[in-house]
DRENGU-424997 format. One line per 2 residues: number of its first residue (from 1); their letters; for each residue x, y, z of N, C-alpha, C. Coordinates in Angstrom, 2 decimals, always signed. Example, Ala and Ser with C-alpha at 12.3 -4.5 7.8 and 13.67 -1.06 7.14 Angstrom:
1 = as = +13.19:-5.69:+7.80:+12.30:-4.50:+7.80:+13.20:-3.30:+7.80  +12.85:-2.25:+7.08:+13.67:-1.06:+7.14:+12.90:+0.03:+7.87
//
This chain:
1 = mk = -47.39:+3.47:+79.82:-46.69:+3.33:+81.04:-47.50:+2.93:+82.10  -46.93:+1.96:+83.00:-47.85:+1.54:+84.20:-47.80:+2.66:+85.12
3 = ra = -48.86:+2.43:+85.97:-49.05:+3.38:+86.95:-47.91:+3.71:+87.86  -47.22:+2.62:+88.34:-46.12:+2.85:+89.23:-44.94:+3.53:+88.49
5 = ek = -44.76:+3.09:+87.25:-43.74:+3.88:+86.44:-44.03:+5.34:+86.30  -45.36:+5.74:+86.09:-45.78:+7.07:+85.86:-45.41:+7.80:+87.21
7 = rl = -45.82:+7.12:+88.32:-45.60:+7.78:+89.53:-44.08:+8.12:+89.86  -43.22:+7.03:+89.63:-41.86:+7.27:+89.69:-41.30:+8.15:+88.84
9 = ar = -41.76:+8.49:+87.52:-41.29:+9.56:+86.78:-41.63:+10.99:+87.26  -42.94:+10.91:+87.85:-43.35:+12.19:+88.41:-42.55:+12.56:+89.61
11 = qi = -42.14:+11.68:+90.47:-41.27:+11.84:+91.47:-39.87:+12.39:+91.11  -39.39:+11.66:+90.14:-38.17:+12.08:+89.64:-38.05:+13.38:+89.12
13 = kq = -39.21:+13.86:+88.20:-39.10:+15.20:+87.64:-39.04:+16.25:+88.76  -39.63:+15.95:+90.07:-39.52:+16.89:+90.95:-38.25:+17.10:+91.64
15 = rs = -37.31:+16.18:+91.60:-35.88:+16.23:+91.97:-35.06:+16.45:+90.82  -34.14:+17.64:+90.98:-33.48:+18.01:+89.58:-32.20:+16.99:+89.53
17 = nv = -31.81:+16.57:+90.69:-30.66:+15.73:+90.78:-30.81:+14.21:+90.32  -31.98:+13.78:+89.77:-32.39:+12.44:+89.48:-33.05:+12.54:+88.17
19 = al = -32.83:+11.57:+87.25:-33.50:+11.36:+86.13:-33.85:+9.91:+85.98  -35.01:+9.65:+85.31:-35.46:+8.33:+85.06:-34.54:+7.40:+83.94
21 = ae = -34.16:+6.22:+84.53:-33.28:+5.43:+83.76:-34.17:+4.43:+82.89  -33.66:+4.43:+81.44:-34.48:+3.60:+80.63:-33.58:+2.65:+80.00
23 = pr = -33.14:+1.56:+80.54:-32.11:+0.46:+80.26:-32.29:+0.01:+78.82  -33.54:+0.02:+78.30:-33.91:-0.67:+77.07:-33.27:+0.35:+76.07
25 = lw = -32.92:+1.69:+76.32:-32.40:+2.66:+75.37:-30.77:+2.54:+75.44  -30.17:+1.91:+76.29:-28.90:+1.73:+76.41:-28.19:+0.94:+75.26
27 = sn = -26.91:+0.99:+75.06:-26.18:+0.16:+74.17:-26.48:-1.30:+74.29  -26.31:-2.14:+73.29:-26.35:-3.65:+73.44:-25.63:-4.17:+74.64
29 = ks = -24.25:-3.65:+74.71:-23.45:-4.19:+75.78:-23.83:-3.84:+77.12  -24.28:-2.63:+77.27:-24.89:-2.13:+78.56:-26.11:-2.79:+78.93
31 = qq = -26.92:-3.19:+78.03:-28.17:-3.84:+78.26:-27.78:-5.28:+78.94  -26.73:-5.82:+78.55:-26.37:-7.16:+79.11:-25.82:-7.14:+80.42
33 = sv = -25.57:-5.86:+80.95:-24.89:-5.78:+82.22:-25.88:-5.91:+83.40  -25.46:-6.31:+84.59:-26.28:-6.46:+85.66:-27.18:-5.32:+86.02
35 = qa = -26.51:-4.17:+85.78:-27.24:-2.80:+85.93:-28.47:-2.62:+85.32  -28.56:-3.39:+84.08:-29.92:-3.07:+83.24:-31.00:-3.69:+84.04
37 = iw = -30.71:-4.68:+84.98:-31.75:-5.27:+85.68:-32.44:-4.25:+86.64  -31.60:-3.68:+87.37:-31.93:-2.92:+88.61:-31.94:-1.47:+88.48
39 = ak = -31.44:-0.81:+87.37:-31.33:+0.67:+87.20:-32.67:+1.13:+86.87  -33.26:+2.02:+87.83:-34.36:+2.81:+87.79:-34.22:+4.26:+87.51
41 = ey = -33.07:+4.82:+87.94:-32.86:+6.18:+87.94:-31.35:+6.45:+88.02  -31.00:+7.71:+87.60:-29.63:+8.02:+87.44:-29.72:+9.23:+88.55
43 = rd = -28.57:+9.34:+89.39:-28.35:+10.50:+90.45:-27.16:+11.18:+90.17  -27.05:+12.34:+90.55:-25.77:+13.12:+90.31:-24.69:+12.50:+90.85
45 = ih = -23.64:+12.32:+90.35:-22.37:+11.83:+90.79:-21.44:+12.87:+90.99  -21.01:+13.08:+92.33:-19.99:+14.08:+92.62:-18.60:+13.54:+92.55
47 = yh = -17.55:+14.20:+91.91:-16.14:+13.75:+91.91:-15.14:+14.84:+91.83  -13.96:+14.42:+91.73:-12.95:+15.48:+91.68:-12.10:+15.28:+90.35
49 = cs = -11.98:+16.15:+89.47:-11.17:+16.12:+88.31:-9.77:+15.42:+88.54  -9.51:+14.40:+87.80:-8.08:+13.79:+88.06:-6.98:+14.73:+87.40
51 = kc = -7.29:+15.69:+86.67:-6.24:+16.62:+86.15:-6.05:+17.81:+86.99  -7.23:+18.55:+87.09:-7.10:+19.96:+88.09:-7.52:+19.76:+89.26
53 = ha = -8.15:+18.64:+89.66:-8.73:+18.35:+91.03:-9.76:+19.24:+91.44  -10.45:+19.92:+90.37:-11.73:+20.63:+90.76:-12.89:+19.79:+90.97
55 = aa = -13.76:+20.25:+91.85:-14.94:+19.58:+92.15:-15.85:+19.66:+90.91  -16.47:+18.50:+90.65:-17.31:+18.36:+89.40:-18.47:+17.40:+89.66
57 = vf = -19.44:+17.38:+88.71:-20.80:+16.60:+88.97:-20.96:+16.06:+87.56  -21.19:+14.74:+87.61:-21.84:+13.98:+86.36:-23.24:+13.96:+86.60
59 = sa = -23.99:+14.80:+86.08:-25.35:+15.12:+86.45:-26.15:+14.01:+85.96  -27.34:+13.79:+86.65:-28.24:+12.64:+86.14:-28.81:+12.94:+84.76
61 = qd = -28.87:+14.11:+84.21:-29.42:+14.32:+82.97:-28.11:+14.11:+82.03  -26.98:+14.38:+82.36:-25.70:+14.06:+81.57:-25.71:+12.54:+81.49
63 = qk = -25.87:+11.92:+82.57:-25.67:+10.35:+82.40:-26.79:+9.73:+81.58  -27.96:+10.27:+81.72:-29.20:+9.89:+80.78:-28.72:+10.07:+79.24
65 = hs = -28.20:+11.29:+78.97:-27.81:+11.58:+77.55:-26.63:+10.57:+77.16  -25.62:+10.43:+77.91:-24.54:+9.55:+77.65:-24.82:+8.15:+77.39
67 = ye = -25.70:+7.67:+78.29:-25.99:+6.18:+78.21:-27.16:+5.89:+77.31  -28.15:+6.75:+77.24:-29.31:+6.39:+76.38:-29.30:+7.12:+74.92
69 = ik = -28.57:+8.23:+74.77:-28.56:+8.85:+73.47:-27.38:+8.42:+72.80  -26.23:+8.76:+73.39:-24.79:+8.48:+72.87:-24.51:+7.09:+73.04
71 = ka = -25.07:+6.29:+73.81:-24.83:+4.74:+73.95:-23.61:+4.51:+74.50  -23.02:+5.33:+75.34:-21.90:+5.05:+76.15:-22.06:+3.87:+76.98
73 = yi = -20.91:+3.01:+77.28:-21.11:+1.93:+78.17:-21.48:+2.45:+79.48  -22.29:+1.74:+80.09:-22.93:+2.12:+81.47:-21.94:+2.20:+82.64
75 = dq = -20.78:+1.33:+82.43:-19.73:+1.41:+83.54:-18.82:+2.59:+83.23  -18.90:+3.37:+82.18:-18.13:+4.63:+82.03:-18.20:+5.47:+83.33
77 = kr = -17.13:+5.91:+83.70:-17.00:+6.79:+84.76:-16.45:+8.12:+84.31  -16.84:+9.36:+84.77:-16.17:+10.54:+84.50:-14.90:+10.77:+85.39
79 = rl = -13.81:+11.20:+84.84:-12.68:+11.52:+85.46:-12.22:+13.04:+85.36  -12.61:+13.57:+84.22:-12.29:+14.89:+83.97:-13.47:+15.99:+84.12
81 = ch = -13.18:+17.19:+84.71:-14.22:+18.12:+84.75:-14.51:+18.61:+83.20  -15.52:+19.41:+82.98:-15.88:+19.69:+81.57:-14.71:+20.48:+80.88
83 = dc = -14.03:+21.37:+81.64:-12.98:+22.15:+80.96:-11.75:+21.26:+80.50  -11.42:+20.49:+81.46:-10.24:+19.55:+81.25:-10.74:+18.52:+80.15
85 = wl = -11.92:+18.04:+80.02:-12.36:+17.17:+78.96:-12.34:+17.85:+77.72  -12.87:+19.01:+77.55:-12.63:+19.80:+76.40:-11.39:+19.95:+75.90
87 = es = -10.39:+20.20:+76.78:-8.93:+20.36:+76.47:-8.45:+19.06:+75.93  -8.72:+18.06:+76.56:-8.33:+16.77:+76.26:-8.82:+16.33:+74.70
89 = lr = -10.05:+16.79:+74.44:-10.54:+16.50:+73.00:-9.83:+17.45:+72.09  -9.41:+18.74:+72.49:-8.58:+19.47:+71.64:-7.32:+18.86:+71.32
91 = ik = -6.63:+18.32:+72.37:-5.29:+17.82:+72.25:-5.43:+16.53:+71.36  -6.44:+15.54:+71.73:-6.66:+14.48:+70.78:-6.87:+14.74:+69.36
93 = qa = -7.50:+15.76:+69.02:-7.54:+16.21:+67.58:-6.43:+16.65:+67.01  -5.54:+17.42:+67.85:-4.35:+17.85:+67.30:-3.26:+16.79:+67.23
95 = lq = -3.49:+15.73:+67.98:-2.54:+14.61:+67.86:-3.06:+13.80:+66.48  -4.30:+13.74:+66.23:-4.84:+13.14:+65.09:-4.21:+13.84:+63.83
97 = dy = -4.20:+15.11:+63.94:-3.61:+16.00:+62.76:-2.17:+15.64:+62.67  -1.54:+15.59:+63.68:+0.00:+15.29:+63.51:+0.16:+13.86:+63.03
99 = an = -0.64:+13.00:+63.28:-0.56:+11.54:+62.98:-0.80:+11.42:+61.31  -1.88:+12.29:+61.03:-2.21:+12.31:+59.50:-1.02:+13.04:+58.73
101 = kw = -0.59:+13.98:+59.24:+0.60:+14.67:+58.44:+1.82:+13.91:+58.39  +2.01:+13.02:+59.45:+3.14:+12.18:+59.54:+2.90:+11.05:+58.48
103 = ht = +1.79:+10.66:+58.38:+1.36:+9.34:+57.52:+1.57:+9.81:+56.14  +1.40:+11.03:+55.81:+1.47:+11.47:+54.47:+2.78:+12.21:+53.96
105 = qk = +3.54:+12.66:+55.25:+4.90:+13.25:+54.82:+6.00:+12.75:+55.56  +6.04:+11.59:+55.97:+6.93:+10.91:+56.78:+8.42:+11.13:+56.45
107 = nv = +8.67:+11.07:+55.20:+9.99:+11.07:+54.67:+10.72:+12.58:+54.88  +9.75:+13.54:+54.76:+10.25:+14.97:+55.05:+10.18:+15.24:+56.37
109 = lr = +9.11:+14.84:+57.22:+8.96:+15.19:+58.67:+10.12:+14.44:+59.53  +10.63:+13.39:+59.09:+11.51:+12.67:+60.00:+12.76:+13.52:+60.29
111 = td = +12.92:+14.53:+59.47:+14.06:+15.39:+59.76:+13.66:+16.64:+60.11  +12.45:+16.92:+60.51:+11.90:+18.26:+60.89:+11.85:+18.19:+62.38
113 = en = +12.85:+18.86:+62.96:+13.07:+18.90:+64.46:+11.74:+19.51:+65.21  +11.40:+20.74:+64.65:+10.29:+21.50:+65.23:+8.98:+20.65:+65.33
115 = fl = +8.71:+19.96:+64.11:+7.55:+19.05:+63.93:+7.68:+18.03:+65.11  +8.67:+17.30:+65.08:+8.93:+16.19:+66.08:+8.83:+16.58:+67.44
117 = qa = +9.35:+17.77:+67.90:+9.43:+18.29:+69.12:+8.06:+18.67:+69.61  +7.34:+19.29:+68.76:+5.91:+19.71:+69.04:+5.19:+18.37:+69.16
119 = wl = +5.19:+17.53:+68.35:+4.50:+16.27:+68.52:+4.75:+15.46:+69.74  +5.94:+15.42:+70.17:+6.30:+14.94:+71.41:+5.83:+15.56:+72.54
121 = dl = +5.82:+16.88:+72.52:+5.30:+17.71:+73.55:+3.75:+17.49:+73.75  +3.08:+17.27:+72.61:+1.58:+17.20:+72.68:+1.27:+15.81:+73.17
123 = vl = +1.98:+14.79:+72.78:+1.77:+13.38:+73.32:+1.96:+13.17:+74.71  +3.00:+14.04:+75.18:+3.41:+14.03:+76.63:+2.24:+14.77:+77.52
125 = lh = +1.73:+15.84:+76.88:+0.73:+16.64:+77.51:-0.60:+15.90:+77.50  -0.89:+15.11:+76.61:-2.21:+14.25:+76.55:-2.06:+13.20:+77.43
127 = kl = -0.92:+12.71:+77.75:-0.87:+11.55:+78.83:-1.24:+11.99:+80.11  -1.25:+13.38:+80.35:-1.66:+13.94:+81.70:-3.20:+13.74:+81.82
129 = yl = -4.03:+13.61:+80.73:-5.40:+13.60:+80.73:-5.96:+12.23:+80.70  -5.07:+11.30:+80.53:-5.48:+9.71:+80.45:-5.36:+8.91:+81.53
131 = sr = -6.33:+7.99:+81.75:-6.34:+6.98:+82.81:-5.52:+5.72:+82.47  -5.57:+5.50:+80.92:-5.03:+4.43:+80.40:-3.52:+4.61:+80.29
133 = ke = -3.00:+3.41:+79.74:-1.48:+3.53:+79.52:-1.12:+4.53:+78.36  +0.04:+5.05:+78.51:+0.45:+5.98:+77.59:+0.77:+5.38:+76.17
135 = dt = +0.95:+6.26:+75.15:+1.37:+5.80:+73.89:+2.89:+5.65:+73.83  +3.43:+4.57:+74.44:+4.77:+4.41:+74.63:+5.57:+4.21:+73.29
137 = ar = +4.93:+3.40:+72.42:+5.63:+3.27:+71.04:+5.83:+4.59:+70.36  +4.78:+5.38:+70.32:+4.91:+6.80:+69.69:+5.91:+7.56:+70.27
139 = in = +5.99:+7.62:+71.71:+6.82:+8.34:+72.35:+8.33:+8.11:+72.01  +8.59:+6.77:+72.10:+9.82:+6.20:+71.74:+10.26:+6.46:+70.40
141 = mi = +9.40:+6.29:+69.37:+9.82:+6.57:+68.03:+10.14:+8.07:+67.85  +9.35:+8.97:+68.37:+9.76:+10.30:+68.25:+10.96:+10.74:+68.91
143 = kr = +11.16:+10.33:+70.13:+12.49:+10.46:+70.80:+13.64:+9.97:+70.11  +13.50:+8.75:+69.58:+14.70:+8.12:+68.83:+15.01:+9.14:+67.57
145 = ll = +13.88:+9.50:+66.80:+14.11:+10.33:+65.69:+14.87:+11.60:+65.98  +14.35:+12.29:+67.31:+14.92:+13.59:+67.78:+16.44:+13.28:+67.97
147 = da = +16.79:+12.07:+68.72:+18.03:+11.76:+69.10:+18.99:+11.66:+67.91  +18.46:+10.91:+66.78:+19.22:+10.77:+65.57:+19.42:+12.10:+64.94
149 = lq = +18.50:+13.17:+64.96:+18.72:+14.50:+64.45:+19.99:+15.15:+65.30  +19.88:+15.08:+66.61:+20.81:+15.58:+67.38:+22.27:+15.04:+67.12
151 = ts = +22.23:+13.78:+67.08:+23.52:+13.07:+66.57:+24.10:+13.64:+65.12  +23.14:+13.71:+64.20:+23.53:+14.19:+62.94:+24.04:+15.65:+62.84
153 = ka = +23.44:+16.40:+63.80:+23.85:+17.90:+63.93:+25.25:+17.85:+64.64  +25.39:+17.14:+65.75:+26.68:+17.02:+66.35:+27.89:+16.55:+65.33
155 = ia = +27.50:+15.60:+64.49:+28.65:+15.17:+63.68:+28.84:+16.20:+62.51  +27.79:+16.87:+62.01:+28.04:+17.88:+61.07:+28.64:+19.19:+61.68
157 = dt = +28.50:+19.41:+62.93:+29.32:+20.56:+63.60:+30.73:+20.11:+63.74  +30.92:+18.77:+64.17:+32.28:+18.32:+64.28:+33.13:+18.46:+63.03
159 = ld = +32.37:+18.09:+61.85:+33.09:+18.12:+60.60:+33.34:+19.49:+60.15  +32.45:+20.38:+60.47:+32.66:+21.87:+60.16:+33.73:+22.39:+60.83
161 = aa = +33.91:+22.07:+62.06:+34.94:+22.59:+63.00:+36.32:+22.01:+62.35  +36.41:+20.81:+62.01:+37.59:+20.22:+61.54:+38.06:+20.74:+60.17
163 = ik = +37.07:+21.11:+59.30:+37.27:+21.76:+58.04:+37.87:+23.09:+58.45  +37.49:+23.81:+59.17:+37.90:+25.28:+59.51:+39.26:+25.32:+60.17
//
């Protein structure tokens, strides 16, 4: 390390809300960004969770880990506090489980109102944690299947009443 870099590293270690940035460790895409030229350090970023509105901090150390170890894109911004982020991951995993079950048992599950309603509720809940567009196609598919089940039940009830 050059003398100036060592001095900067020493200064940064003394401040807990700052961490030395090493752009050479970023993902290839991040290394192509303008920030790779001028980034020398990470500083704590204070924000409010978009879900629960709690105050949160994307710490300098968390940034270093995200960008240099996990190779997240450098322009990634935090929107959720830690608790909401963990909940969003739990919901995302549950949605993946529903999708996998749907993929293997579609013929049976298309008439399972409890499964469809629980899946729809989970998709709509997950929407609260996202900044991007919701999964409109999946929502519409599940709603159509639930509507078809309701229609089938109404017809069956009408036929039962007519027979009695």
